[in-house]
The first five atom37 places (N, CA, C, CB, O) and aatype in JSON, in Angstrom:
{
  "aatype": [12, 7, 10, 0, 0, 13, 15, 1, 1, 10, 0, 8, 10, 0, 8, 7, 1, 1, 15, 0, 7, 7, 19, 15, 0, 12, 16, 1, 2, 11, 7, 0, 12, 16, 19, 0, 6, 0, 7, 1, 1, 7, 7, 0, 16, 16, 0, 5, 1, 8, 7, 14, 6, 13, 18, 6, 5, 9, 7, 11, 11, 7, 7, 11, 16, 16, 0, 5, 1, 8, 7, 15, 3, 13, 18, 6, 5, 9, 7, 11, 5, 7, 7, 5, 11, 19, 11, 6, 10, 18, 7, 14, 1, 13, 18, 7, 1, 9, 7, 11, 9, 7, 7, 3, 16, 19, 15, 6, 11, 18, 7, 8, 6, 8, 13, 6, 6, 9, 7, 11, 11, 7, 7, 5, 11, 19, 0, 6, 10, 9, 0, 1, 7, 1, 5, 0, 15],
  "atom_mask": [
    [1, 1, 1, 1, 1],
    [1, 1, 1, 0, 1],
    [1, 1, 1, 1, 1],
    [1, 1, 1, 1, 1],
    [1, 1, 1, 1, 1],
    [1, 1, 1, 1, 1],
    [1, 1, 1, 1, 1],
    [1, 1, 1, 1, 1],
    [1, 1, 1, 1, 1],
    [1, 1, 1, 1, 1],
    [1, 1, 1, 1, 1],
    [1, 1, 1, 1, 1],
    [1, 1, 1, 1, 1],
    [1, 1, 1, 1, 1],
    [1, 1, 1, 1, 1],
    [1, 1, 1, 0, 1],
    [1, 1, 1, 1, 1],
    [1, 1, 1, 1, 1],
    [1, 1, 1, 1, 1],
    [1, 1, 1, 1, 1],
    [1, 1, 1, 0, 1],
    [1, 1, 1, 0, 1],
    [1, 1, 1, 1, 1],
    [1, 1, 1, 1, 1],
    [1, 1, 1, 1, 1],
    [1, 1, 1, 1, 1],
    [1, 1, 1, 1, 1],
    [1, 1, 1, 1, 1],
    [1, 1, 1, 1, 1],
    [1, 1, 1, 1, 1],
    [1, 1, 1, 0, 1],
    [1, 1, 1, 1, 1],
    [1, 1, 1, 1, 1],
    [1, 1, 1, 1, 1],
    [1, 1, 1, 1, 1],
    [1, 1, 1, 1, 1],
    [1, 1, 1, 1, 1],
    [1, 1, 1, 1, 1],
    [1, 1, 1, 0, 1],
    [1, 1, 1, 1, 1],
    [1, 1, 1, 1, 1],
    [1, 1, 1, 0, 1],
    [1, 1, 1, 0, 1],
    [1, 1, 1, 1, 1],
    [1, 1, 1, 1, 1],
    [1, 1, 1, 1, 1],
    [1, 1, 1, 1, 1],
    [1, 1, 1, 1, 1],
    [1, 1, 1, 1, 1],
    [1, 1, 1, 1, 1],
    [1, 1, 1, 0, 1],
    [1, 1, 1, 1, 1],
    [1, 1, 1, 1, 1],
    [1, 1, 1, 1, 1],
    [1, 1, 1, 1, 1],
    [1, 1, 1, 1, 1],
    [1, 1, 1, 1, 1],
    [1, 1, 1, 1, 1],
    [1, 1, 1, 0, 1],
    [1, 1, 1, 1, 1],
    [1, 1, 1, 1, 1],
    [1, 1, 1, 0, 1],
    [1, 1, 1, 0, 1],
    [1, 1, 1, 1, 1],
    [1, 1, 1, 1, 1],
    [1, 1, 1, 1, 1],
    [1, 1, 1, 1, 1],
    [1, 1, 1, 1, 1],
    [1, 1, 1, 1, 1],
    [1, 1, 1, 1, 1],
    [1, 1, 1, 0, 1],
    [1, 1, 1, 1, 1],
    [1, 1, 1, 1, 1],
    [1, 1, 1, 1, 1],
    [1, 1, 1, 1, 1],
    [1, 1, 1, 1, 1],
    [1, 1, 1, 1, 1],
    [1, 1, 1, 1, 1],
    [1, 1, 1, 0, 1],
    [1, 1, 1, 1, 1],
    [1, 1, 1, 1, 1],
    [1, 1, 1, 0, 1],
    [1, 1, 1, 0, 1],
    [1, 1, 1, 1, 1],
    [1, 1, 1, 1, 1],
    [1, 1, 1, 1, 1],
    [1, 1, 1, 1, 1],
    [1, 1, 1, 1, 1],
    [1, 1, 1, 1, 1],
    [1, 1, 1, 1, 1],
    [1, 1, 1, 0, 1],
    [1, 1, 1, 1, 1],
    [1, 1, 1, 1, 1],
    [1, 1, 1, 1, 1],
    [1, 1, 1, 1, 1],
    [1, 1, 1, 0, 1],
    [1, 1, 1, 1, 1],
    [1, 1, 1, 1, 1],
    [1, 1, 1, 0, 1],
    [1, 1, 1, 1, 1],
    [1, 1, 1, 1, 1],
    [1, 1, 1, 0, 1],
    [1, 1, 1, 0, 1],
    [1, 1, 1, 1, 1],
    [1, 1, 1, 1, 1],
    [1, 1, 1, 1, 1],
    [1, 1, 1, 1, 1],
    [1, 1, 1, 1, 1],
    [1, 1, 1, 1, 1],
    [1, 1, 1, 1, 1],
    [1, 1, 1, 0, 1],
    [1, 1, 1, 1, 1],
    [1, 1, 1, 1, 1],
    [1, 1, 1, 1, 1],
    [1, 1, 1, 1, 1],
    [1, 1, 1, 1, 1],
    [1, 1, 1, 1, 1],
    [1, 1, 1, 1, 1],
    [1, 1, 1, 0, 1],
    [1, 1, 1, 1, 1],
    [1, 1, 1, 1, 1],
    [1, 1, 1, 0, 1],
    [1, 1, 1, 0, 1],
    [1, 1, 1, 1, 1],
    [1, 1, 1, 1, 1],
    [1, 1, 1, 1, 1],
    [1, 1, 1, 1, 1],
    [1, 1, 1, 1, 1],
    [1, 1, 1, 1, 1],
    [1, 1, 1, 1, 1],
    [1, 1, 1, 1, 1],
    [1, 1, 1, 1, 1],
    [1, 1, 1, 0, 1],
    [1, 1, 1, 1, 1],
    [1, 1, 1, 1, 1],
    [1, 1, 1, 1, 1],
    [1, 1, 1, 1, 1]
  ],
  "atom_positions": [
    [[12.55, 26.6, 49.82], [11.27, 27.26, 49.87], [10.98, 27.93, 48.56], [11.23, 28.26, 51.0], [11.85, 28.62, 48.03]],
    [[9.95, 27.78, 48.09], [9.45, 28.39, 46.75], [9.1, 29.81, 46.77], [0.0, 0.0, 0.0], [8.92, 30.33, 47.87]],
    [[8.98, 30.49, 45.73], [8.58, 31.84, 45.65], [7.21, 32.13, 46.35], [8.53, 32.23, 44.22], [7.02, 33.11, 47.07]],
    [[6.31, 31.21, 46.06], [5.01, 31.39, 46.63], [5.03, 31.34, 48.17], [4.07, 30.34, 46.08], [4.39, 32.16, 48.83]],
    [[5.77, 30.37, 48.74], [5.83, 30.33, 50.19], [6.6, 31.55, 50.77], [6.51, 29.02, 50.64], [6.23, 32.08, 51.82]],
    [[7.64, 31.98, 50.08], [8.41, 33.18, 50.48], [7.41, 34.44, 50.47], [9.71, 33.4, 49.45], [7.37, 35.22, 51.42]],
    [[6.65, 34.58, 49.4], [5.75, 35.56, 49.33], [4.73, 35.66, 50.54], [5.09, 35.38, 48.09], [4.45, 36.73, 51.08]],
    [[4.23, 34.5, 50.88], [3.32, 34.45, 51.91], [3.89, 34.81, 53.25], [2.73, 33.16, 51.94], [3.26, 35.46, 54.07]],
    [[5.21, 34.32, 53.47], [5.88, 34.69, 54.66], [6.09, 36.15, 54.72], [7.14, 33.98, 54.78], [5.9, 36.77, 55.76]],
    [[6.51, 36.75, 53.55], [6.77, 38.17, 53.58], [5.56, 38.9, 53.8], [7.4, 38.63, 52.37], [5.61, 39.85, 54.58]],
    [[4.44, 38.6, 53.23], [3.17, 39.26, 53.39], [2.75, 39.16, 54.83], [2.11, 38.65, 52.47], [2.28, 40.15, 55.39]],
    [[2.91, 38.03, 55.45], [2.68, 37.93, 56.91], [3.39, 38.92, 57.72], [3.05, 36.63, 57.38], [2.79, 39.64, 58.52]],
    [[4.71, 38.96, 57.52], [5.67, 39.83, 58.19], [5.14, 41.35, 58.07], [7.15, 39.63, 57.52], [5.05, 42.15, 59.01]],
    [[4.82, 41.58, 56.81], [4.64, 43.07, 56.43], [3.23, 43.43, 57.0], [4.73, 43.34, 54.72], [3.11, 44.54, 57.51]],
    [[2.24, 42.66, 56.98], [0.93, 43.02, 57.47], [0.53, 42.46, 58.82], [-0.04, 42.61, 56.51], [-0.42, 42.98, 59.41]],
    [[1.16, 41.48, 59.32], [0.8, 40.82, 60.54], [-0.67, 40.21, 60.5], [0.0, 0.0, 0.0], [-1.43, 40.22, 61.47]],
    [[-0.96, 39.74, 59.38], [-2.43, 39.26, 59.1], [-2.52, 37.87, 59.67], [-2.84, 39.23, 57.47], [-1.62, 37.03, 59.59]],
    [[-3.71, 37.71, 60.26], [-4.03, 36.25, 60.66], [-5.56, 36.05, 60.41], [-3.64, 35.94, 62.28], [-6.38, 36.93, 60.67]],
    [[-5.87, 34.92, 59.94], [-7.28, 34.63, 59.81], [-7.95, 34.4, 61.16], [-7.47, 33.41, 58.92], [-7.34, 33.88, 62.1]],
    [[-9.12, 34.76, 61.24], [-9.99, 34.47, 62.47], [-10.11, 33.0, 62.68], [-11.44, 35.09, 62.33], [-11.14, 32.48, 62.23]],
    [[-9.31, 32.3, 63.24], [-9.41, 30.97, 63.43], [-9.52, 30.04, 62.13], [0.0, 0.0, 0.0], [-10.06, 28.93, 62.14]],
    [[-8.99, 30.62, 61.11], [-8.98, 29.9, 59.89], [-10.32, 29.88, 59.17], [0.0, 0.0, 0.0], [-10.47, 29.11, 58.22]],
    [[-11.4, 30.75, 59.59], [-12.62, 30.73, 59.03], [-12.67, 31.86, 58.03], [-13.66, 30.79, 60.05], [-12.28, 32.99, 58.3]],
    [[-13.21, 31.48, 56.81], [-13.23, 32.53, 55.75], [-14.34, 33.53, 55.95], [-13.38, 31.89, 54.37], [-15.31, 33.28, 56.66]],
    [[-14.2, 34.59, 55.36], [-15.2, 35.7, 55.42], [-16.61, 35.24, 55.07], [-14.81, 36.83, 54.46], [-17.6, 35.63, 55.69]],
    [[-16.64, 34.38, 54.02], [-17.86, 33.86, 53.59], [-18.64, 33.1, 54.57], [-17.64, 33.08, 52.51], [-19.86, 33.24, 54.69]],
    [[-17.88, 32.26, 55.31], [-18.4, 31.47, 56.39], [-18.96, 32.31, 57.55], [-17.32, 30.57, 56.88], [-20.01, 32.02, 58.14]],
    [[-18.24, 33.31, 57.83], [-18.53, 34.16, 59.07], [-19.75, 35.04, 58.7], [-17.21, 35.13, 59.52], [-20.47, 35.39, 59.63]],
    [[-20.05, 35.41, 57.5], [-21.07, 36.25, 57.16], [-22.21, 35.45, 56.45], [-20.52, 37.36, 56.3], [-22.94, 36.0, 55.62]],
    [[-22.35, 34.16, 56.78], [-23.45, 33.31, 56.29], [-23.73, 33.45, 54.74], [-24.74, 33.66, 57.09], [-24.87, 33.68, 54.33]],
    [[-22.65, 33.31, 53.88], [-22.95, 33.4, 52.48], [-22.49, 34.77, 51.87], [0.0, 0.0, 0.0], [-22.14, 34.81, 50.69]],
    [[-22.48, 35.84, 52.62], [-22.0, 37.06, 52.09], [-20.39, 36.92, 51.71], [-22.29, 38.22, 53.18], [-19.63, 36.2, 52.36]],
    [[-20.03, 37.63, 50.69], [-18.64, 37.46, 50.32], [-18.07, 38.88, 50.22], [-18.47, 36.64, 48.95], [-18.72, 39.72, 49.61]],
    [[-16.93, 39.19, 50.78], [-16.26, 40.54, 50.67], [-15.68, 40.63, 49.36], [-15.16, 40.79, 51.75], [-15.53, 39.62, 48.68]],
    [[-15.33, 41.8, 48.94], [-14.68, 42.05, 47.68], [-13.21, 41.35, 47.78], [-14.61, 43.69, 47.38], [-12.72, 40.82, 46.79]],
    [[-12.59, 41.39, 48.91], [-11.33, 40.84, 49.06], [-11.41, 39.3, 48.86], [-10.76, 41.23, 50.41], [-10.57, 38.72, 48.17]],
    [[-12.4, 38.66, 49.45], [-12.65, 37.11, 49.34], [-12.92, 36.9, 48.01], [-13.84, 36.52, 50.22], [-12.31, 35.98, 47.48]],
    [[-13.69, 37.53, 47.33], [-14.02, 37.46, 45.94], [-12.81, 37.45, 45.0], [-14.9, 38.57, 45.6], [-12.69, 36.61, 44.11]],
    [[-11.92, 38.45, 45.24], [-10.67, 38.68, 44.56], [-9.72, 37.47, 44.82], [0.0, 0.0, 0.0], [-9.14, 36.95, 43.87]],
    [[-9.56, 37.04, 46.06], [-8.8, 35.83, 46.26], [-9.22, 34.61, 45.64], [-8.71, 35.57, 47.54], [-8.4, 33.86, 45.13]],
    [[-10.63, 34.33, 45.65], [-11.06, 33.19, 45.0], [-10.91, 33.24, 43.51], [-12.39, 32.93, 45.35], [-10.53, 32.26, 42.87]],
    [[-11.22, 34.38, 42.93], [-11.0, 34.58, 41.43], [-9.55, 34.4, 41.02], [0.0, 0.0, 0.0], [-9.25, 33.82, 39.97]],
    [[-8.59, 34.93, 41.94], [-7.13, 34.68, 41.68], [-6.79, 33.23, 41.78], [0.0, 0.0, 0.0], [-6.0, 32.71, 40.99]],
    [[-7.33, 32.61, 42.7], [-6.99, 31.13, 42.84], [-7.5, 30.36, 41.75], [-7.54, 30.52, 44.1], [-6.8, 29.44, 41.33]],
    [[-8.71, 30.62, 41.15], [-9.25, 29.84, 40.01], [-8.43, 30.2, 38.77], [-10.8, 30.15, 39.78], [-8.17, 29.28, 37.99]],
    [[-7.97, 31.47, 38.5], [-7.26, 31.84, 37.46], [-5.83, 31.08, 37.44], [-7.15, 33.31, 37.51], [-5.34, 30.61, 36.42]],
    [[-5.28, 31.03, 38.66], [-4.01, 30.3, 38.82], [-4.1, 28.88, 38.46], [-3.53, 30.4, 40.19], [-3.22, 28.32, 37.79]],
    [[-5.22, 28.25, 38.93], [-5.45, 26.88, 38.57], [-5.69, 26.58, 37.16], [-6.52, 26.41, 39.27], [-5.29, 25.51, 36.7]],
    [[-6.31, 27.43, 36.45], [-6.67, 27.26, 34.95], [-5.53, 27.61, 34.14], [-7.87, 28.13, 34.5], [-5.36, 26.94, 33.12]],
    [[-4.72, 28.55, 34.42], [-3.65, 29.02, 33.54], [-2.31, 28.72, 33.98], [-3.74, 30.42, 33.37], [-1.44, 28.66, 33.12]],
    [[-1.99, 28.53, 35.23], [-0.73, 28.23, 35.73], [0.25, 29.36, 35.77], [0.0, 0.0, 0.0], [-0.12, 30.45, 35.34]],
    [[1.59, 29.22, 36.29], [2.4, 30.34, 36.42], [2.91, 31.0, 35.1], [3.5, 29.95, 37.22], [3.23, 32.19, 35.1]],
    [[2.99, 30.27, 34.04], [3.43, 30.8, 32.79], [2.51, 31.97, 32.36], [3.46, 29.69, 31.72], [2.99, 32.97, 31.83]],
    [[1.16, 31.82, 32.6], [0.24, 32.89, 32.28], [0.63, 34.2, 32.88], [-1.12, 32.53, 32.71], [0.59, 35.24, 32.21]],
    [[1.03, 34.17, 34.23], [1.35, 35.4, 34.94], [2.65, 35.95, 34.33], [1.49, 35.16, 36.51], [2.85, 37.15, 34.22]],
    [[3.52, 35.01, 33.95], [4.8, 35.47, 33.4], [4.5, 36.22, 32.04], [5.82, 34.21, 33.19], [4.98, 37.31, 31.74]],
    [[3.71, 35.56, 31.33], [3.37, 36.32, 29.87], [2.71, 37.69, 30.12], [2.25, 35.41, 28.89], [3.1, 38.69, 29.5]],
    [[1.65, 37.74, 31.07], [0.97, 39.04, 31.13], [1.84, 39.96, 31.87], [-0.42, 38.97, 31.78], [1.72, 41.17, 31.69]],
    [[2.75, 39.47, 32.73], [3.69, 40.51, 33.37], [4.64, 41.16, 32.41], [0.0, 0.0, 0.0], [4.87, 42.38, 32.39]],
    [[5.21, 40.25, 31.59], [6.14, 40.75, 30.45], [5.47, 41.83, 29.59], [6.56, 39.54, 29.51], [5.98, 42.91, 29.28]],
    [[4.23, 41.36, 29.23], [3.52, 42.35, 28.25], [3.26, 43.54, 28.98], [2.16, 41.82, 27.65], [3.58, 44.57, 28.39]],
    [[2.74, 43.66, 30.16], [2.48, 44.8, 30.88], [3.79, 45.59, 31.11], [0.0, 0.0, 0.0], [3.72, 46.82, 31.06]],
    [[4.87, 45.03, 31.33], [6.09, 45.63, 31.51], [6.52, 46.35, 30.36], [0.0, 0.0, 0.0], [6.92, 47.5, 30.48]],
    [[6.48, 45.75, 29.21], [6.87, 46.24, 27.97], [5.94, 47.56, 27.6], [6.75, 45.06, 26.9], [6.39, 48.66, 27.28]],
    [[4.73, 47.25, 27.7], [3.78, 48.45, 27.56], [4.02, 49.72, 28.38], [2.43, 48.0, 27.9], [3.97, 50.84, 27.89]],
    [[4.32, 49.44, 29.8], [4.68, 50.5, 30.66], [6.06, 51.18, 30.3], [4.69, 49.96, 32.05], [6.23, 52.39, 30.42]],
    [[6.94, 50.37, 29.9], [8.18, 50.9, 29.52], [8.04, 51.9, 28.28], [9.12, 49.73, 29.2], [8.59, 53.0, 28.28]],
    [[7.3, 51.45, 27.29], [7.08, 52.2, 26.09], [6.32, 53.51, 26.46], [6.28, 51.33, 25.04], [6.66, 54.57, 25.93]],
    [[5.31, 53.47, 27.36], [4.69, 54.64, 27.69], [5.32, 55.66, 28.54], [3.62, 54.32, 28.22], [5.17, 56.86, 28.36]],
    [[6.08, 55.12, 29.53], [6.72, 56.11, 30.44], [8.13, 56.15, 30.41], [6.37, 55.89, 31.77], [8.65, 57.06, 31.05]],
    [[8.89, 55.34, 29.78], [10.31, 55.35, 29.69], [10.98, 54.47, 30.83], [0.0, 0.0, 0.0], [10.28, 54.09, 31.76]],
    [[12.26, 54.15, 30.77], [12.92, 53.43, 31.85], [13.08, 54.11, 33.11], [14.16, 53.05, 31.46], [13.11, 53.47, 34.16]],
    [[13.2, 55.44, 33.06], [13.37, 56.19, 34.34], [12.17, 55.97, 35.23], [13.57, 57.72, 34.08], [12.27, 56.04, 36.45]],
    [[11.05, 55.69, 34.62], [9.78, 55.5, 35.43], [9.92, 54.46, 36.49], [8.62, 55.09, 34.54], [9.48, 54.65, 37.62]],
    [[10.55, 53.33, 36.12], [10.79, 52.24, 37.04], [11.61, 52.69, 38.29], [11.53, 51.12, 36.31], [11.29, 52.38, 39.44]],
    [[12.68, 53.45, 37.97], [13.55, 53.94, 39.06], [12.79, 54.73, 40.02], [14.68, 54.76, 38.54], [12.87, 54.57, 41.24]],
    [[11.97, 55.71, 39.37], [11.12, 56.63, 40.19], [10.18, 55.91, 41.1], [10.31, 57.54, 39.31], [10.11, 56.23, 42.29]],
    [[9.44, 54.91, 40.57], [8.46, 54.28, 41.38], [9.03, 53.32, 42.35], [7.5, 53.61, 40.55], [8.41, 53.03, 43.37]],
    [[10.26, 52.79, 42.05], [11.04, 51.95, 42.96], [11.5, 52.72, 44.2], [0.0, 0.0, 0.0], [11.44, 52.23, 45.33]],
    [[11.98, 53.96, 43.93], [12.31, 54.8, 44.97], [11.17, 55.21, 45.93], [12.89, 55.95, 44.41], [11.27, 55.25, 47.16]],
    [[10.09, 55.49, 45.23], [8.78, 55.86, 46.03], [8.37, 54.65, 46.89], [7.52, 56.26, 45.02], [8.07, 54.75, 48.08]],
    [[8.38, 53.55, 46.2], [7.86, 52.29, 46.98], [8.75, 51.95, 48.14], [0.0, 0.0, 0.0], [8.26, 51.6, 49.21]],
    [[10.05, 52.02, 47.96], [11.04, 51.89, 49.0], [10.92, 52.82, 50.08], [0.0, 0.0, 0.0], [11.07, 52.4, 51.23]],
    [[10.65, 54.12, 49.83], [10.42, 55.08, 50.98], [9.18, 54.76, 51.66], [10.35, 56.55, 50.52], [9.13, 54.79, 52.89]],
    [[8.15, 54.44, 50.93], [6.82, 54.16, 51.68], [7.09, 52.82, 52.63], [5.49, 53.88, 50.52], [6.65, 52.76, 53.78]],
    [[7.76, 51.87, 52.08], [7.9, 50.66, 53.01], [8.77, 51.07, 54.21], [8.58, 49.37, 52.25], [8.53, 50.55, 55.3]],
    [[9.78, 51.97, 54.07], [10.57, 52.36, 55.12], [9.77, 53.19, 56.21], [11.72, 53.13, 54.56], [9.95, 53.09, 57.42]],
    [[8.83, 54.03, 55.59], [8.01, 54.77, 56.53], [6.99, 53.77, 57.33], [7.2, 55.89, 55.72], [6.73, 53.93, 58.53]],
    [[6.5, 52.85, 56.62], [5.48, 51.95, 57.17], [5.91, 50.91, 58.2], [4.87, 51.25, 56.07], [5.28, 50.58, 59.2]],
    [[7.1, 50.44, 57.79], [7.57, 49.18, 58.62], [8.87, 49.4, 59.45], [7.85, 47.93, 57.64], [9.13, 48.64, 60.38]],
    [[9.68, 50.43, 59.12], [10.86, 50.61, 59.87], [11.97, 49.76, 59.47], [0.0, 0.0, 0.0], [11.87, 48.88, 58.61]],
    [[13.12, 50.07, 60.17], [14.35, 49.32, 59.75], [14.4, 47.88, 60.18], [15.55, 50.0, 60.29], [15.16, 47.1, 59.61]],
    [[13.57, 47.49, 61.22], [13.64, 46.08, 61.68], [13.01, 45.18, 60.61], [12.9, 45.89, 63.08], [13.41, 44.02, 60.49]],
    [[12.01, 45.71, 59.8], [11.44, 44.86, 58.71], [12.46, 44.49, 57.76], [10.34, 45.54, 57.99], [12.41, 43.35, 57.3]],
    [[13.37, 45.27, 57.4], [14.43, 44.89, 56.36], [15.23, 43.87, 56.88], [15.34, 46.04, 55.95], [15.6, 42.95, 56.15]],
    [[15.57, 43.94, 58.24], [16.29, 42.85, 58.89], [15.63, 41.46, 58.67], [0.0, 0.0, 0.0], [16.19, 40.46, 58.22]],
    [[14.34, 41.58, 59.05], [13.63, 40.25, 59.04], [13.51, 39.68, 57.57], [12.16, 40.4, 59.69], [13.75, 38.5, 57.35]],
    [[13.12, 40.55, 56.56], [13.06, 40.03, 55.22], [14.45, 39.61, 54.69], [12.45, 41.07, 54.31], [14.59, 38.64, 53.94]],
    [[15.5, 40.39, 55.13], [16.84, 40.02, 54.65], [17.26, 38.6, 55.2], [0.0, 0.0, 0.0], [17.94, 37.83, 54.52]],
    [[16.85, 38.32, 56.39], [17.23, 36.98, 57.03], [16.42, 35.98, 56.21], [16.86, 36.87, 58.69], [17.02, 34.98, 55.8]],
    [[15.15, 36.12, 55.92], [14.34, 35.15, 55.12], [14.96, 34.89, 53.79], [12.91, 35.67, 54.92], [15.08, 33.76, 53.31]],
    [[15.34, 35.99, 53.21], [15.87, 35.82, 51.78], [17.23, 35.17, 51.91], [0.0, 0.0, 0.0], [17.56, 34.34, 51.06]],
    [[18.05, 35.49, 52.92], [19.4, 34.87, 53.08], [19.19, 33.36, 53.38], [0.0, 0.0, 0.0], [19.92, 32.53, 52.84]],
    [[18.18, 33.0, 54.25], [17.91, 31.52, 54.57], [17.48, 30.76, 53.34], [16.78, 31.37, 55.66], [17.85, 29.6, 53.15]],
    [[16.68, 31.43, 52.48], [16.24, 30.82, 51.27], [17.23, 30.54, 50.41], [15.35, 31.54, 50.63], [17.28, 29.43, 49.89]],
    [[18.19, 31.55, 50.12], [19.27, 31.35, 49.18], [20.18, 30.3, 49.74], [20.04, 32.66, 48.91], [20.71, 29.53, 48.93]],
    [[20.43, 30.16, 51.08], [21.29, 29.29, 51.73], [20.76, 27.84, 51.47], [21.38, 29.66, 53.24], [21.49, 26.92, 51.09]],
    [[19.41, 27.73, 51.7], [18.8, 26.33, 51.48], [18.84, 25.9, 50.08], [17.35, 26.27, 51.91], [18.9, 24.69, 49.84]],
    [[18.83, 26.8, 49.07], [18.74, 26.41, 47.71], [20.16, 26.25, 47.14], [17.92, 27.44, 46.9], [20.33, 25.34, 46.33]],
    [[21.16, 27.0, 47.47], [22.43, 26.97, 46.93], [23.5, 26.5, 47.84], [22.74, 28.23, 46.45], [24.55, 26.08, 47.35]],
    [[23.32, 26.54, 49.25], [24.34, 26.09, 50.09], [25.26, 27.17, 50.53], [0.0, 0.0, 0.0], [25.27, 28.28, 49.99]],
    [[26.09, 26.8, 51.58], [27.04, 27.84, 52.16], [28.08, 28.2, 51.14], [27.75, 27.32, 53.46], [28.46, 29.37, 51.09]],
    [[28.57, 27.28, 50.31], [29.61, 27.49, 49.31], [29.24, 28.56, 48.41], [29.9, 26.26, 48.53], [30.12, 29.24, 47.88]],
    [[27.88, 28.8, 48.16], [27.44, 29.93, 47.22], [27.9, 31.28, 47.8], [25.81, 29.94, 47.02], [28.33, 32.16, 47.04]],
    [[27.8, 31.45, 49.07], [28.13, 32.66, 49.76], [29.69, 32.94, 49.66], [27.66, 32.55, 51.25], [30.14, 34.05, 49.39]],
    [[30.46, 31.83, 49.91], [31.86, 31.91, 49.71], [32.33, 32.37, 48.29], [32.42, 30.62, 50.01], [33.2, 33.23, 48.13]],
    [[31.66, 31.71, 47.27], [31.98, 32.03, 45.86], [31.69, 33.51, 45.6], [31.15, 31.12, 44.86], [32.54, 34.23, 45.07]],
    [[30.39, 34.01, 45.99], [30.15, 35.41, 45.59], [30.91, 36.38, 46.54], [28.6, 35.72, 45.61], [31.06, 37.55, 46.18]],
    [[31.34, 35.99, 47.62], [32.38, 36.79, 48.41], [33.61, 36.95, 47.81], [0.0, 0.0, 0.0], [34.18, 38.04, 47.78]],
    [[34.11, 35.87, 47.29], [35.49, 35.89, 46.57], [35.34, 36.79, 45.33], [35.99, 34.35, 46.1], [36.17, 37.67, 45.09]],
    [[34.23, 36.55, 44.53], [34.06, 37.43, 43.27], [34.1, 38.84, 43.7], [32.67, 37.15, 42.5], [34.83, 39.64, 43.11]],
    [[33.33, 39.23, 44.77], [33.17, 40.63, 45.17], [34.51, 41.23, 45.6], [0.0, 0.0, 0.0], [34.75, 42.42, 45.36]],
    [[35.45, 40.4, 46.27], [36.74, 40.77, 46.78], [37.68, 41.05, 45.59], [0.0, 0.0, 0.0], [38.44, 42.02, 45.51]],
    [[37.54, 40.1, 44.68], [38.35, 40.22, 43.41], [38.02, 41.56, 42.59], [38.06, 38.94, 42.47], [38.88, 42.25, 42.04]],
    [[36.63, 41.81, 42.6], [36.29, 43.09, 41.91], [36.78, 44.31, 42.59], [34.82, 43.22, 41.76], [37.19, 45.29, 41.97]],
    [[36.73, 44.23, 43.93], [37.26, 45.46, 44.77], [38.76, 45.56, 44.43], [37.05, 45.27, 46.48], [39.24, 46.65, 44.13]],
    [[39.46, 44.5, 44.46], [40.92, 44.57, 44.13], [41.21, 45.26, 42.77], [41.51, 43.14, 44.11], [42.0, 46.19, 42.57]],
    [[40.41, 44.62, 41.86], [40.58, 45.2, 40.5], [40.35, 46.75, 40.37], [39.61, 44.5, 39.57], [41.11, 47.48, 39.74]],
    [[39.19, 47.19, 41.05], [38.95, 48.57, 41.13], [40.04, 49.47, 41.77], [37.75, 48.73, 41.84], [40.36, 50.56, 41.29]],
    [[40.55, 48.97, 42.79], [41.62, 49.69, 43.53], [42.83, 49.74, 42.52], [42.01, 48.94, 44.99], [43.37, 50.81, 42.26]],
    [[43.21, 48.62, 41.99], [44.45, 48.58, 41.1], [44.17, 49.64, 39.91], [44.72, 46.99, 40.48], [45.09, 50.39, 39.56]],
    [[42.93, 49.69, 39.3], [42.74, 50.63, 38.32], [42.82, 52.06, 38.75], [41.56, 50.38, 37.74], [43.28, 52.93, 38.01]],
    [[42.36, 52.28, 39.92], [42.47, 53.62, 40.5], [43.8, 54.03, 40.87], [0.0, 0.0, 0.0], [44.06, 55.23, 40.76]],
    [[44.75, 53.2, 41.3], [46.16, 53.5, 41.3], [46.84, 53.75, 40.12], [46.81, 52.57, 41.85], [47.76, 54.58, 40.14]],
    [[46.5, 53.1, 38.96], [47.09, 53.2, 37.72], [46.75, 54.51, 37.15], [46.7, 52.1, 36.85], [47.57, 55.15, 36.49]],
    [[45.41, 55.0, 37.42], [44.96, 56.25, 36.87], [45.56, 57.48, 37.54], [43.49, 56.32, 36.95], [45.53, 58.55, 36.95]],
    [[46.14, 57.37, 38.82], [46.72, 58.4, 39.57], [48.11, 58.74, 39.14], [46.7, 58.05, 40.94], [48.73, 59.63, 39.71]]
  ]
}
């Protein structure tokens, strides 16, 4: 499953959105277009014209500018605020659902052996830390 498909599944879980029988806002309102519909159409046009590399470039540029203006602690702060808001809005069951989707995606992409490998690495790291702690005492 690609990133775009994962993002759509995640948005569906987060918002529980479903279209009204697959009919667009423009069709329902006989030619009228909502701001949201206009944004979606504009975004789709931009994506077709420029491709994923365009978004990567503007994302990096925006990230660098934000880091220069606000410092690196800014990202930690907004990450905590965002995580708290998600927790308030969706509750603990949401994290279980998105964790399962993420785990399934990783499993499809890398296979079961990937989990065995990272588990061994984690166990080795814990053993090293315990040994260091014993030497320090």
